LUMTORGU-483668 format. One record per residue (C-alpha): x, y, z; residue in one letter. Coordinates in steps of 0.5 Angstrom, whole numbers, padded with zeros to 4 digits, always signed. Layout:
N
XYZa...
***
This chain:
785
+0000-0029+0001m+0007-0028+0005n+0008-0021+0007k+0015-0022+0007k+0015-0024+0000v+0011-0018-0002e+0016-0014+0001t+0022-0017-0002i+0018-0016-0009l+0017-0009-0007e+0009-0010-0007f+0009-0005-0002d+0012+0000-0006k+0007-0001-0011i+0001+0000-0006k+0005+0007-0004q+0004+0009-0011q-0003+0007-0012l-0005+0011-0006l-0003+0018-0010e-0009+0016-0014f-0014+0015-0009a-0019+0021-0008s-0021+0020+0000s-0018+0017+0006a-0023+0011+0005l-0020+0010-0002g-0013+0010+0002e-0016+0005+0007e-0018+0000+0002a-0011+0001-0002i-0007+0000+0005r-0011-0007+0006a-0010-0009-0001l-0007-0016-0002h-0006-0021-0007p-0011-0027-0006t-0010-0034-0009p-0018-0035-0010d-0019-0035-0018v-0026-0032-0018e-0024-0026-0013k-0018-0025-0018v-0022-0025-0024m-0028-0020-0021l-0023-0015-0018a-0019-0015-0025q-0026-0014-0028k-0028-0008-0024e-0021-0005-0026t-0022-0006-0033e-0029-0003-0032e-0026+0003-0029g-0021+0004-0034a-0026+0004-0039k-0030+0010-0036v-0023+0013-0035i-0022+0012-0043r-0029+0015-0045l-0030+0020-0040r-0023+0022-0037g-0025+0022-0030a-0031+0020-0025a-0035+0025-0020p-0032+0022-0014i-0028+0027-0010s-0031+0030-0004g-0032+0023+0000i-0031+0023+0008y-0031+0018+0013d-0037+0019+0017v-0037+0012+0021s-0036+0016+0027g-0041+0021+0026h-0046+0016+0025m-0044+0013+0031k-0045+0019+0035r-0052+0020+0032l-0054+0012+0034e-0053+0014+0041i-0057+0021+0040g-0052+0026+0040g-0052+0032+0035d-0047+0033+0029l-0043+0039+0029s-0043+0044+0023g-0037+0041+0019l-0040+0034+0021e-0046+0036+0017l-0042+0038+0011y-0038+0032+0011q-0045+0028+0011t-0048+0032+0006g-0042+0032+0001s-0042+0024+0001n-0050+0025-0001l-0048+0029-0006r-0043+0025-0009v-0047+0019-0008s-0053+0022-0013r-0048+0025-0018l-0044+0018-0018m-0051+0014-0019k-0053+0019-0025q-0046+0018-0028f-0046+0011-0028v-0053+0011-0031d-0052+0015-0036g-0046+0011-0039l-0050+0005-0039v-0056+0008-0042e-0051+0010-0048q-0049+0003-0049g-0043+0002-0045v-0043-0004-0042e-0041-0004-0034l-0044-0009-0031p-0040-0009-0024l-0040-0002-0024l-0048-0001-0025d-0049-0006-0020e-0045-0002-0015l-0048+0004-0017a-0055+0001-0016q-0054+0000-0009k-0053+0008-0008l-0059+0011-0005v-0060+0018-0007p-0063+0023-0002m-0064+0029-0005r-0068+0033+0000d-0064+0031+0006t-0058+0033+0001e-0061+0040+0000d-0063+0041+0007t-0056+0040+0009i-0053+0045+0003a-0058+0050+0006l-0055+0049+0013t-0048+0049+0013v-0042+0051+0008d-0036+0048+0007e-0032+0050+0013a-0038+0048+0017g-0041+0055+0019e-0048+0055+0019i-0051+0059+0014l-0057+0065+0014d-0061+0060+0010t-0061+0055+0016a-0068+0058+0019s-0072+0065+0018e-0071+0066+0026a-0063+0065+0025l-0063+0070+0019r-0067+0075+0023n-0063+0075+0029i-0057+0076+0025r-0060+0082+0021q-0061+0085+0028t-0054+0083+0030l-0051+0086+0024r-0055+0093+0025r-0053+0093+0033t-0046+0092+0031e-0046+0097+0026g-0049+0102+0031r-0044+0101+0036v-0038+0102+0031r-0041+0108+0029e-0041+0111+0036r-0034+0109+0037l-0032+0112+0031e-0035+0118+0033q-0030+0118+0039y-0024+0117+0034l-0026+0123+0029r-0026+0127+0035d-0021+0133+0035k-0018+0131+0042n-0018+0123+0040a-0010+0123+0038s-0009+0126+0045k-0013+0122+0049m-0013+0115+0046l-0006+0111+0045s-0009+0109+0038d-0014+0111+0034t-0017+0104+0033v-0023+0100+0035i-0021+0093+0039t-0025+0088+0042i-0024+0085+0050r-0029+0080+0053n-0032+0080+0046d-0034+0087+0047r-0032+0093+0043y-0027+0098+0047v-0023+0104+0046l-0015+0104+0048p-0016+0110+0053v-0010+0113+0056k-0010+0113+0064q-0010+0120+0065e-0017+0121+0061y-0020+0115+0064k-0026+0120+0067g-0027+0123+0060h-0030+0117+0057y-0033+0114+0063g-0036+0107+0062g-0033+0100+0064i-0025+0098+0064v-0025+0091+0061h-0017+0091+0061d-0011+0095+0061q-0004+0094+0058s+0002+0091+0061a+0005+0098+0063s-0002+0100+0066g-0001+0107+0062q-0007+0104+0057t-0014+0102+0059l-0019+0099+0054f-0025+0102+0056m-0032+0101+0054e-0035+0108+0054p-0042+0109+0057q-0046+0111+0051s-0045+0104+0048v-0045+0100+0054v-0053+0099+0053d-0052+0097+0045m-0046+0092+0047n-0051+0089+0052n-0056+0088+0046e-0051+0085+0042r-0049+0080+0047r-0056+0078+0048t-0057+0077+0040l-0051+0073+0040q-0054+0068+0046a-0060+0068+0041k-0056+0066+0035e-0052+0061+0039k-0059+0058+0042q-0062+0058+0035e-0056+0055+0031m-0056+0049+0037e-0063+0048+0035r-0062+0048+0028i-0056+0043+0029l-0060+0038+0033a-0066+0039+0028e-0062+0037+0022v-0058+0031+0026s-0065+0028+0028a-0067+0028+0020i-0060+0024+0019l-0061+0019+0025a-0067+0016+0021e-0062+0015+0015f-0056+0012+0018i-0056+0005+0015a-0057+0009+0008e-0051+0013+0009i-0047+0008+0011r-0048+0004+0005q-0047+0010+0001n-0041+0011+0004t-0038+0004+0003y-0040+0004-0004v-0037+0011-0005l-0030+0008-0002a-0031+0002-0007r-0032+0007-0013f-0026+0011-0010d-0021+0004-0010f-0023+0002-0017i-0022+0008-0020f-0015+0009-0017a-0013+0002-0019k-0016+0004-0026a-0012+0011-0026r-0006+0008-0024f-0006+0003-0029g-0007+0008-0034k-0001+0012-0031s+0004+0006-0033m+0000+0004-0039k-0002-0003-0036g-0007-0008-0039i-0012-0013-0036t-0008-0019-0037p-0012-0026-0038r-0013-0030-0032i-0012-0038-0031n-0011-0043-0026q-0007-0048-0030d+0000-0045-0028g+0001-0041-0035v+0005-0035-0035v+0005-0031-0042k+0008-0024-0041l+0009-0020-0047l+0014-0014-0047h+0013-0014-0039a+0016-0008-0036r+0018-0007-0028h+0013-0002-0026p+0018+0001-0021l+0024+0003-0026l+0024+0009-0031d+0019+0007-0036p+0023+0011-0041e+0030+0007-0040t+0027+0000-0038v+0028-0006-0042v+0021-0010-0044s+0022-0018-0044n+0017-0023-0046d+0017-0028-0040i+0014-0035-0041l+0013-0040-0036l+0008-0046-0036g+0005-0051-0042g+0012-0054-0044d+0016-0053-0038y+0015-0051-0031r+0022-0050-0029t+0026-0044-0032m+0034-0043-0031l+0037-0036-0032i+0044-0035-0033t+0048-0029-0035g+0053-0024-0032p+0052-0020-0026n+0048-0014-0027t+0045-0017-0033g+0038-0017-0031g+0037-0024-0028k+0034-0021-0021t+0030-0016-0025i+0027-0021-0029t+0025-0025-0023l+0022-0019-0019k+0018-0017-0025t+0015-0024-0026l+0014-0024-0018g+0011-0017-0018l+0007-0017-0024l+0004-0024-0021t+0002-0021-0014l-0001-0015-0018m-0005-0019-0022a-0008-0023-0016q-0009-0016-0013a-0014-0014-0018g-0009-0009-0021l-0007-0008-0029q+0000-0010-0031v+0005-0006-0035p+0005-0011-0041a+0002-0012-0048e-0005-0014-0050e-0006-0022-0050e-0001-0023-0044s-0004-0028-0039e-0002-0029-0032i-0004-0035-0027a-0007-0035-0020v-0002-0039-0016f-0004-0041-0009s+0003-0038-0006q+0009-0034-0009v+0015-0036-0005f+0022-0032-0007a+0029-0033-0004d+0032-0026-0007i+0038-0022-0004g+0043-0022+0001d+0039-0023+0008e+0045-0025+0012q+0043-0024+0020s+0048-0021+0025i+0044-0022+0030e+0042-0030+0029q+0050-0031+0027s+0048-0034+0020l+0052-0033+0014s+0049-0031+0007t+0049-0039+0005f+0046-0041+0012s+0040-0035+0011s+0039-0037+0004h+0038-0045+0006m+0034-0043+0012t+0029-0040+0007n+0029-0045+0002i+0028-0050+0007v+0022-0046+0009s+0020-0046+0002i+0020-0053+0001l+0016-0055+0007d+0010-0050+0005k+0010-0051-0003m+0005-0055-0007d+0003-0056-0014a+0000-0049-0015k+0006-0045-0012s+0011-0040-0016l+0018-0040-0013i+0023-0035-0015l+0031-0037-0013f+0036-0032-0014d+0043-0035-0015e+0041-0042-0012l+0046-0045-0008g+0051-0039-0008a+0055-0038-0002g+0059-0044-0001t+0063-0049-0005d+0062-0049-0012p+0061-0056-0013q+0057-0057-0007e+0053-0051-0009g+0051-0054-0016a+0050-0061-0013a+0045-0058-0008l+0042-0053-0013a+0040-0059-0018i+0037-0063-0012a+0033-0057-0010i+0030-0056-0017l+0029-0064-0017d+0025-0063-0011a+0021-0058-0013v+0020-0061-0020a+0017-0067-0016e+0012-0063-0013k+0010-0060-0020q+0011-0053-0018a+0013-0047-0022s+0020-0045-0021v+0025-0039-0024v+0032-0039-0022a+0038-0036-0023t+0045-0039-0023t+0052-0038-0025h+0054-0045-0024y+0056-0048-0031p+0053-0055-0029e+0046-0052-0029l+0047-0050-0036k+0046-0057-0038a+0040-0058-0033y+0035-0056-0038g+0037-0061-0043y+0037-0067-0038n+0030-0065-0035r+0023-0066-0037e+0019-0059-0037f+0025-0055-0036t+0028-0050-0040t+0034-0045-0040n+0034-0038-0041a+0040-0033-0041s+0041-0025-0041v+0044-0022-0047e+0051-0019-0046f+0054-0015-0052d+0061-0017-0052v+0063-0011-0057e+0060-0005-0052t+0062-0010-0046l+0055-0008-0043s+0049-0012-0042p+0043-0011-0046t+0038-0014-0041y+0034-0018-0046k+0032-0025-0044l+0033-0030-0049l+0029-0036-0047i+0031-0043-0050g+0039-0041-0050v+0043-0042-0044p+0048-0036-0042g+0055-0037-0044r+0062-0035-0041s+0064-0028-0044n+0071-0028-0040a+0075-0030-0046f+0072-0025-0051a+0072-0019-0046i+0079-0020-0044s+0081-0020-0051r+0077-0014-0052r+0081-0011-0046l+0087-0012-0049g+0090-0018-0046l+0095-0022-0050k+0092-0028-0054e+0098-0033-0052e+0095-0031-0045v+0088-0033-0047i+0090-0039-0051a+0093-0041-0044s+0087-0040-0040a+0083-0044-0045r+0087-0050-0045s+0086-0050-0038l+0078-0051-0039v+0076-0058-0039d+0073-0060-0046t+0066-0061-0044e+0066-0054-0041s+0069-0051-0048a+0064-0055-0052d+0058-0053-0048l+0060-0046-0049n+0061-0047-0057d+0054-0050-0057m+0051-0044-0054i+0055-0039-0058s+0052-0043-0064s+0045-0043-0061l+0046-0035-0060e+0048-0034-0068e+0043-0038-0070k+0038-0035-0066r+0040-0028-0068k+0040-0030-0076a+0033-0033-0075a+0031-0026-0072e+0034-0022-0077l+0030-0027-0082e+0023-0026-0079y+0024-0019-0078e+0025-0018-0086e+0020-0023-0088a+0015-0019-0083y+0017-0013-0086q+0016-0016-0093m+0009-0018-0091s+0007-0011-0089r+0010-0008-0095d+0006-0013-0099a-0001-0012-0095e+0000-0004-0096k+0001-0005-0103l-0005-0009-0104q-0009-0004-0100k-0006+0002-0104d-0008-0002-0111l-0015-0003-0108q-0016+0005-0107k-0013+0007-0113e-0018+0002-0117i-0024+0005-0113i-0021+0012-0114a-0020+0010-0122y-0027+0008-0122h-0030+0014-0119d-0026+0019-0123q-0028+0015-0129k-0036+0015-0127d-0035+0023-0126k-0032+0024-0133l-0037+0020-0137l-0043+0024-0133e-0040+0030-0135k-0039+0028-0142a-0046+0026-0142n-0049+0032-0139e-0045+0036-0144k-0047+0032-0150a-0054+0032-0148a-0053+0040-0148g-0051+0040-0155v-0057+0035-0157i-0062+0040-0154e-0059+0046-0157k-0059+0042-0164a-0066+0040-0163e-0068+0047-0161v-0065+0050-0167e-0068+0045-0172a-0075+0046-0169e-0074+0053-0170v-0072+0052-0178i-0078+0048-0179i-0083+0052-0176q-0080+0058-0180e-0081+0054-0186l-0088+0052-0184r-0090+0059-0183q-0087+0061-0190m-0092+0056-0193q-0098+0058-0189l-0096+0065-0192q-0097+0062-0199g-0090+0061-0201a-0090+0058-0208a-0087+0051-0209g-0086+0049-0202l-0090+0043-0201k-0091+0039-0194e-0087+0033-0197h-0081+0037-0198e-0082+0039-0190l-0082+0032-0188i-0076+0031-0192d-0072+0037-0189m-0074+0035-0182k-0071+0028-0184s-0064+0031-0186r-0064+0035-0180l-0065+0029-0176n-0059+0025-0179q-0054+0031-0178v-0056+0031-0170k-0050+0029-0165p-0052+0022-0162k-0052+0022-0154t-0046+0019-0151i-0046+0013-0147q-0044+0012-0140k-0040+0006-0142r-0036+0006-0149v-0040+0002-0154v-0035-0003-0158h-0036-0007-0164d-0040-0014-0162v-0036-0020-0163p-0036-0023-0169k-0037-0030-0165v-0044-0030-0161a-0042-0032-0154h-0046-0033-0147t-0042-0031-0142f-0041-0037-0136a-0037-0037-0130q-0030-0039-0131g-0030-0035-0138d-0023-0031-0139q-0025-0024-0141v-0022-0018-0143r-0025-0011-0139i-0025-0006-0145l-0025+0000-0141s-0019-0002-0137l-0015-0006-0142g-0014-0012-0137q-0015-0020-0137k-0020-0023-0132g-0024-0029-0130v-0031-0029-0129l-0033-0031-0122l-0041-0031-0122n-0047-0027-0124r-0049-0021-0120v-0055-0019-0124n-0058-0020-0131s-0053-0014-0133k-0047-0015-0129e-0041-0020-0127w-0036-0021-0121n-0029-0021-0124v-0023-0023-0122q-0017-0019-0124i-0010-0021-0121g-0011-0021-0114i-0017-0016-0115i-0024-0017-0115k-0029-0012-0118t-0036-0012-0121k-0036-0010-0128m-0042-0009-0133k-0043-0015-0139e-0043-0009-0144t-0035-0008-0142d-0033-0015-0143l-0030-0019-0149e-0030-0026-0149y-0023-0029-0150i-0023-0036-0154k-0018-0041-0151p-0012-0042-0154e-0014-0050-0156q-0021-0050-0158p-0024-0056-0155k-0030-0061-0157k-0037-0058-0156m-0040-0062-0151r-0046-0061-0146h-0045-0058-0139v-0050-0057-0134t-0047-0051-0130t-0050-0050-0123v-0050-0043-0121r-0050-0040-0114s-0051-0033-0111d-0046-0034-0106h-0040-0029-0108s-0033-0030-0106i-0034-0024-0101t-0039-0026-0095k-0044-0020-0093t-0041-0021-0086e-0035-0021-0082l-0034-0025-0076d-0029-0022-0071l-0030-0026-0065r-0024-0028-0061g-0019-0023-0066v-0014-0019-0063r-0016-0011-0063y-0011-0009-0068e-0012-0015-0072d-0019-0014-0072a-0019-0007-0075l-0014-0009-0080q-0019-0014-0082q-0025-0009-0082v-0021-0004-0087d-0019-0010-0092k-0026-0013-0091y-0029-0006-0093i-0025-0005-0099d-0027-0012-0101e-0034-0011-0100a-0034-0005-0104l-0031-0008-0110l-0036-0014-0109a-0042-0009-0110g-0045-0009-0103y-0049-0004-0100h-0049-0006-0093q-0045-0011-0089v-0045-0014-0082s-0039-0014-0077i-0040-0019-0072i-0036-0017-0066h-0039-0020-0060g-0041-0017-0053k-0035-0018-0049g-0032-0012-0045t-0034-0008-0051g-0027-0005-0052a-0027-0009-0059l-0034-0006-0061r-0032+0001-0059q-0026+0000-0063g-0030-0002-0069v-0036+0003-0069t-0030+0009-0068e-0027+0006-0074f-0033+0005-0079l-0035+0012-0077k-0029+0015-0079n-0029+0011-0086h-0030+0015-0092r-0033+0009-0096m-0038+0008-0090v-0045+0012-0090k-0048+0010-0084s-0048+0005-0078i-0052+0002-0073r-0053-0004-0068f-0056-0010-0070g-0064-0011-0069a-0065-0017-0064a-0066-0022-0069a-0059-0020-0072e-0055-0021-0066g-0057-0014-0062g-0051-0010-0060n-0046-0016-0062g-0047-0014-0069v-0045-0007-0072t-0049-0006-0079i-0045-0001-0084a-0049+0002-0090e-0044+0003-0095l-0043+0009-0100k
***
């Protein structure tokens, strides 16, 4: 892509914002080298990488990518046999640590069923080197200082050195505690000169301490002396320091030699980590601007839904649908100054560059962007004083260059085409330039003020008009793009609003030629019809939503009604069973007492009288309440069949039999609701006009109206969830215990959304992915309550 165009469309500013999301200098380097590409396969691969990165951010919030360093210089030093410093060792070890953590992180996500084919492939290129990583961790700290744990010899040397330094300081502190110290010392502190501990002694007391003078103050009144009593200990300390330095050099050489054997692996790990940092930076940037991964095509089709310019304030920016390709390749945008025409051009151009660079774009789902071989832009005032070119000449020079380089796969953006010269000549030139572009079948969007171009969209094939809306009431633009409607002049309406006399306006209107006046009237009529159509659409859409909500509420109420009714019947049965049991127990007690009386010789009590008494007791026992209300058997016997009109006795509603579920139950259509009812709860309704009896052969099918599976492949995310919600209600009413939701594999976003929705649904008992024969993880099996 032309770097000049990237500057005009402010792609450089996008890269500056993207830099803030990089975790390392390597990621920043990759971002600075980022440019749009015309290669469709590369664009789709880059978009797929960004989408997978966004999925990881969505699921985990972040990735363990911090702590990456550019170690290319370190590896070059190892190649020529040099040793690394402590800090260089730490940076190399940090890369090894992040490599291990990153590989474990991606492997863990993949094991959990998250589909990340590209990131997984990248992670498999990382080479874990845990032993080397641990060796470096025991050798140096974050500041590059060598640790005591680097070697046993170093630990012993440092322990001895600390003890020696302790003895030196202890001896010098004895001098400081002497009662004459304040008189003989300039200051009661221990200081260091030439890396040896000394005391600040006044000149006249030099002989009292003896030893070595290492320095003196500027005035010569203070001598920094090493007393004779600590000279030997300081010498020992210096010897230990030399041993410590020698041991540290040996350690650095030893660890560097270990790393020298893995130069290729370390370089590969560093490259892969830089790629991960770059991908996650793109993903976090996309999340920050609420971006989406657009569909990519090479057919010149652009369908940006609610697109927003990413550099404008997201709280105030106006989103627009920008459509190009398909029925038209040329769009002419007219409208007032500061109305948003140029921003529309820049939004289209910038989002195209972002998409072709593998970045997400601030638009709605289902947006689509074409991959163009070149993007050309002639936007803004590029008047050059040095070249003595006027605004018109500057624009024309740029346009000439564009016409020479463009092809059928180019996107061309013209701002104020033909401006800066005589209006008639400028309009003629603009039409000729647009015709030249149309001959090459390139895609073009142009803004203009010329009224002659308003009719261009009606007279040319594959061309459409558009305009930016202007509110005459508030005298301000709304920044809304209206495709298919050319802009009309608002001068007279604005003047009237500002108080210009009507006779002046009428005089001015009479000076406008009839053709322009008719054109403005036509545009005004189009705008009024558009607004009326939009209003009707909104009303119809709202009515549709309300009806859908009402249907869902009704289905829920029916389910709740049946649940409540079953609970009440169950409770009544339990209570009735208790009454029966109590009555039976009491009856048995009476009979046992009577039998006992007989055995004891009670006169006149015969066995047949006992049987008679028990029979009478059975007659007065309460009967068990059935779960369903038992109604009188219809006078006319009837065998239920599909299509029969029936009355649901428990609901008092009429319905139609759809099909038999089993020997005792039917699926019944009650208005818009389908439900399963027992045959004992149904009463046949005779047709009003009795028909002559005839033999009818009925072919019955076990196929119910509601299928046992729902296919969501190709359905938008939000629509899919609505369909699942509706389908679960229908499945419950149809009496299914298990259903299959087919969502496909794809990016996994639809599957993730469906499974989350089903987990939280109150009528879903459990879910699982399908077995291999059932479709694998492209199908979710839901068991219903």
